[in-house]
C-alpha positions as CSV (number, residue, x, y, z in Angstrom):
1,M,0.0,0.0,0.0
2,A,1.3,3.4,-0.9
3,S,2.4,5.7,2.0
4,T,3.3,9.4,2.0
5,R,5.1,9.3,5.4
6,S,4.9,13.1,5.6
7,A,4.9,12.9,9.4
8,A,8.1,10.9,9.4
9,S,10.2,13.6,7.7
10,T,13.4,13.7,9.7
11,P,16.6,15.8,9.6
12,R,18.6,12.5,9.5
13,A,16.8,11.3,6.4
14,T,17.4,14.7,4.8
15,A,21.1,14.4,5.6
16,V,21.2,11.0,4.0
17,G,19.5,12.3,0.9
18,A,22.0,15.1,0.7
19,V,24.8,12.5,0.3
20,A,23.4,11.9,-3.2
21,I,24.0,15.6,-4.0
22,L,27.7,15.2,-3.0
23,L,28.1,12.0,-5.0
24,W,26.5,13.6,-8.2
25,A,28.9,16.5,-7.8
26,C,31.7,14.0,-8.5
27,L,30.1,12.7,-11.7
28,A,31.5,15.4,-14.1
29,L,35.0,14.9,-12.9
30,M,34.7,11.1,-13.2
31,A,33.3,11.4,-16.7
32,T,36.5,13.1,-17.8
33,G,38.2,9.8,-17.1
34,T,35.9,7.7,-19.3
35,G,37.7,8.7,-22.5
36,S,35.7,8.0,-25.7
37,I,33.3,5.5,-24.1
38,P,29.8,6.3,-25.5
39,P,27.1,7.6,-23.0
40,F,24.7,4.6,-23.1
41,E,27.7,2.2,-22.7
42,I,28.7,4.1,-19.5
43,V,25.1,3.9,-18.2
44,T,25.0,0.2,-19.0
45,I,28.2,-0.7,-17.2
46,A,27.7,1.6,-14.2
47,F,24.1,0.6,-13.5
48,A,24.9,-3.1,-14.1
49,L,27.6,-2.8,-11.4
50,A,25.1,-1.1,-9.1
51,F,22.7,-4.0,-9.6
52,V,25.4,-6.6,-9.1
53,L,26.5,-4.9,-5.9
54,S,22.9,-4.8,-4.6
55,L,22.5,-8.5,-5.5
56,G,25.7,-9.3,-3.6
57,K,24.5,-7.4,-0.5
58,W,21.2,-9.3,-0.6
59,L,23.0,-12.7,-0.8
60,L,25.6,-11.8,1.8
61,F,23.0,-10.8,4.4
62,R,20.5,-13.5,3.3
63,E,17.8,-11.0,2.5
64,S,14.6,-11.8,0.6
65,I,15.4,-10.9,-3.0
66,S,11.8,-11.6,-4.0
67,G,10.7,-9.3,-1.2
68,H,12.7,-6.5,-2.6
69,L,11.7,-7.0,-6.2
70,R,8.0,-8.2,-5.9
71,Q,6.4,-4.8,-6.2
72,P,3.3,-3.4,-8.0
73,A,3.7,-2.5,-11.6
74,A,3.3,1.2,-10.8
75,V,6.4,1.1,-8.6
76,W,8.4,-0.4,-11.4
77,L,7.0,2.0,-13.9
78,I,8.0,5.0,-11.8
79,G,11.4,3.6,-10.7
80,V,12.6,2.5,-14.1
81,G,10.9,5.4,-15.8
82,G,12.8,7.8,-13.5
83,L,16.2,6.2,-13.8
84,F,16.2,5.2,-17.4
85,G,13.9,7.9,-18.7
86,Y,16.0,10.6,-17.2
87,H,19.2,9.4,-18.8
88,F,17.6,8.7,-22.1
89,L,16.0,12.1,-22.4
90,Y,19.2,13.8,-21.1
91,F,21.4,12.2,-23.8
92,M,18.7,13.0,-26.4
93,A,18.7,16.6,-25.3
94,L,22.5,16.8,-25.6
95,K,22.4,15.3,-29.1
96,T,19.7,17.6,-30.4
97,A,20.4,20.9,-28.7
98,P,23.4,23.0,-27.6
99,A,24.8,21.7,-24.3
100,V,24.5,25.1,-22.6
101,E,20.8,25.4,-23.2
102,A,20.1,21.7,-22.6
103,N,21.8,21.8,-19.2
104,L,20.1,25.0,-18.2
105,I,16.7,23.5,-18.9
106,N,17.7,20.3,-17.2
107,Y,18.5,22.2,-14.0
108,L,14.9,23.1,-13.6
109,W,14.4,19.7,-11.8
110,P,15.2,21.0,-8.3
111,L,12.7,23.8,-8.8
112,L,10.1,21.3,-10.0
113,I,10.7,19.0,-7.1
114,V,9.9,21.9,-4.7
115,L,6.8,22.8,-6.7
116,F,5.6,19.2,-7.1
117,S,6.0,18.6,-3.4
118,A,3.1,21.0,-2.7
119,L,0.8,18.3,-4.2
120,L,1.7,15.8,-1.5
121,P,-0.5,15.4,1.6
122,G,0.7,17.3,4.6
123,E,3.2,19.5,2.6
124,R,3.0,23.3,2.5
125,L,4.8,25.5,0.0
126,R,6.1,28.8,1.6
127,W,7.7,31.8,0.1
128,W,11.2,30.9,1.3
129,H,11.0,27.6,-0.5
130,I,10.3,29.3,-3.8
131,A,12.8,32.1,-3.2
132,G,15.5,29.6,-2.3
133,V,15.2,27.5,-5.4
134,V,14.9,30.6,-7.7
135,L,18.2,31.9,-6.2
136,G,19.7,28.4,-6.9
137,L,18.4,28.5,-10.4
138,C,20.0,31.9,-11.0
139,G,23.3,30.5,-9.7
140,S,23.1,27.6,-12.0
141,L,22.4,30.0,-14.9
142,L,25.7,31.8,-14.1
143,L,27.6,28.5,-14.0
144,V,26.1,27.0,-17.2
145,T,26.4,30.1,-19.3
146,G,29.5,31.6,-17.7
147,G,27.7,35.0,-17.6
148,G,27.1,34.9,-21.3
149,R,23.8,35.1,-23.3
150,V,21.6,32.2,-23.9
151,A,19.9,32.0,-27.3
152,F,17.1,29.6,-27.7
153,R,16.5,28.7,-31.4
154,A,13.5,27.0,-33.1
155,E,15.7,24.4,-34.9
156,Y,16.5,22.9,-31.5
157,T,12.9,22.5,-30.4
158,V,13.3,18.7,-30.1
159,G,16.3,19.0,-27.9
160,Y,14.7,21.6,-25.7
161,A,11.6,19.4,-25.3
162,S,13.8,16.5,-24.4
163,A,15.5,18.6,-21.7
164,V,12.1,19.7,-20.3
165,G,11.1,16.0,-20.3
166,C,14.3,15.2,-18.5
167,A,13.7,17.7,-15.7
168,V,10.0,16.7,-15.3
169,T,10.9,13.0,-15.3
170,W,13.4,13.3,-12.5
171,A,11.3,15.7,-10.4
172,A,8.2,13.4,-10.8
173,Y,10.2,10.3,-9.9
174,S,11.6,12.0,-6.9
175,V,8.4,13.3,-5.5
176,L,6.3,10.2,-6.4
177,S,8.8,8.1,-4.3
178,R,7.1,9.7,-1.3
179,R,3.8,8.2,-2.4
180,F,5.4,4.8,-2.1
181,G,7.1,5.1,1.2
182,S,6.4,1.5,2.1
183,V,8.5,0.2,-0.8
184,P,12.0,-0.8,0.5
185,T,14.9,1.3,-0.7
186,D,16.6,-2.0,-1.8
187,T,14.1,-2.1,-4.7
188,V,16.2,0.6,-6.3
189,G,18.7,-2.1,-7.0
190,G,16.1,-3.7,-9.3
191,F,15.5,-0.4,-11.0
192,C,19.3,-0.2,-11.7
193,G,19.3,-3.7,-13.2
194,V,16.4,-3.0,-15.6
195,T,17.9,0.4,-16.5
196,A,21.2,-1.3,-17.4
197,V,19.4,-3.7,-19.7
198,L,17.4,-0.9,-21.5
199,A,20.6,1.2,-21.7
200,A,22.4,-1.8,-23.3
201,L,19.7,-2.0,-25.9
202,C,20.1,1.7,-26.7
203,H,23.9,1.3,-26.9
204,L,23.6,-1.6,-29.3
205,A,21.1,0.3,-31.4
206,F,22.8,3.8,-31.5
207,E,26.5,3.5,-30.5
208,P,29.7,1.8,-31.3
209,T,31.2,-0.3,-28.5
210,V,34.5,0.9,-27.0
211,W,36.3,-1.5,-24.7
212,P,37.4,0.4,-21.6
213,S,41.1,0.5,-20.6
214,P,42.0,-0.7,-17.0
215,L,41.9,2.9,-15.8
216,E,38.5,3.5,-17.4
217,W,37.2,0.3,-15.8
218,G,38.3,1.7,-12.5
219,V,36.5,5.0,-13.1
220,L,33.3,3.0,-14.2
221,L,33.5,1.0,-11.0
222,L,33.6,4.2,-9.0
223,M,30.6,5.5,-10.9
224,G,28.7,2.3,-10.2
225,L,29.6,2.6,-6.6
226,G,28.9,6.3,-6.1
227,P,27.1,8.8,-8.4
228,M,25.4,6.1,-10.5
229,G,24.8,3.6,-7.7
230,L,24.7,4.5,-4.0
231,A,23.4,8.0,-4.9
232,F,20.1,6.7,-6.0
233,F,19.6,4.7,-2.8
234,V,20.3,7.5,-0.4
235,W,18.2,9.9,-2.6
236,D,15.3,7.4,-2.2
237,V,15.7,7.6,1.6
238,G,15.8,11.4,1.5
239,M,12.7,11.6,-0.8
240,K,10.7,9.2,1.3
241,R,11.5,10.4,4.8
242,G,13.4,13.7,4.5
243,N,12.5,17.3,3.8
244,I,11.8,17.3,0.1
245,K,11.8,21.1,-0.3
246,A,15.1,21.4,1.5
247,L,16.7,18.7,-0.7
248,G,15.3,20.5,-3.7
249,G,17.0,23.7,-2.7
250,L,20.3,21.9,-1.8
251,S,20.3,20.1,-5.2
252,Y,21.5,23.3,-6.9
253,S,24.7,22.7,-5.0
254,T,25.4,19.9,-7.5
255,P,26.6,22.0,-10.4
256,L,28.5,24.3,-8.0
257,L,30.3,21.5,-6.3
258,S,30.9,19.8,-9.6
259,T,32.5,23.0,-11.0
260,L,34.6,23.5,-7.9
261,L,36.0,19.9,-8.2
262,L,36.9,20.6,-11.8
263,V,38.7,23.7,-10.7
264,L,40.6,21.8,-8.0
265,A,41.5,19.1,-10.6
266,G,42.8,21.7,-13.0
267,R,40.0,21.0,-15.5
268,A,38.3,24.4,-15.1
269,R,39.3,27.9,-14.1
270,P,38.0,30.0,-11.2
271,S,36.0,33.1,-12.2
272,V,33.9,36.0,-11.0
273,E,30.8,34.1,-12.3
274,L,31.8,31.1,-10.2
275,A,32.0,33.3,-7.1
276,L,28.6,34.9,-7.7
277,A,27.1,31.5,-8.5
278,C,28.4,30.3,-5.1
279,L,26.7,33.2,-3.3
280,F,23.4,32.6,-5.1
281,I,23.4,28.8,-4.7
282,V,24.6,28.7,-1.0
283,G,22.1,31.5,-0.1
284,G,19.3,29.8,-1.9
285,A,20.1,26.4,-0.3
286,V,20.1,28.1,3.2
287,L,16.8,29.8,2.5
288,A,15.1,26.7,1.0
289,S,16.1,24.7,4.0
290,R,14.8,27.2,6.5
291,D,12.4,24.6,7.9
292,L,15.4,22.7,9.2
293,W,17.6,25.4,10.8
294,A,14.7,27.7,11.9
295,R,13.1,24.8,13.7
296,K,16.4,23.8,15.4
297,A,17.0,27.4,16.5
298,L,13.5,27.7,18.1
299,S,13.6,24.3,19.8
300,P,14.2,24.4,23.6
301,S,17.8,23.6,24.6
């Protein structure tokens, strides 16, 4: 039976969900170590590794595999639709529209998570939630465009539509996870397995196969362990039992932290735009998560 678990929202679950944001911030840097491996091949290998690791955990601790995987069709549709649908539409957007515009539209998903959360029972949308994610969106705009102009052109309509679909898909998957609070987080391992199979079919249909080098295998293993593995499990915990609106605001830290890691690794340069984006995103995250810190400040010592 579906459960919203609104009353069970806890700071600890929010902190667990925030781990996903830290892991996703590492993805861009890791991707620089995958060489010429095509996108769907990367998704296939990383998600297959995530599934194998989940299966190993179930066997090691003698957990009920059928108990984790025997879920209603709606759960599988939302789970696989979220993981595979997001990646499929994202790659489609990058292929059919300029990367700057596609990424900018894609980063609407934290804002959409906050807006969609208002449809959940027991959730209220306040002005600081909206203001926080809008500040975060402005910071992402600076990061993605580098302070330059964005020119949307009609010939890239398919790409823009794919990017919108991408943002809506991930936001819907995230918020709908709350509606199925009784579904164990381990079920995400099954979603990863099906996503790997679907990505493999797309790879065989659209891409050449590139055999990874030993170093690239290591990077892919890290991806399957972290940003394309564990991240989806902790995100599930955060969405089901954490503060959704706070996590939506904090999610704009992903492009910021990702850029900072690239700067530290010498793959990008610091700039005034980066500093301003930092102010916008950090300020927006603090504002969007006001429910957490304001409640703590007002609680009796």
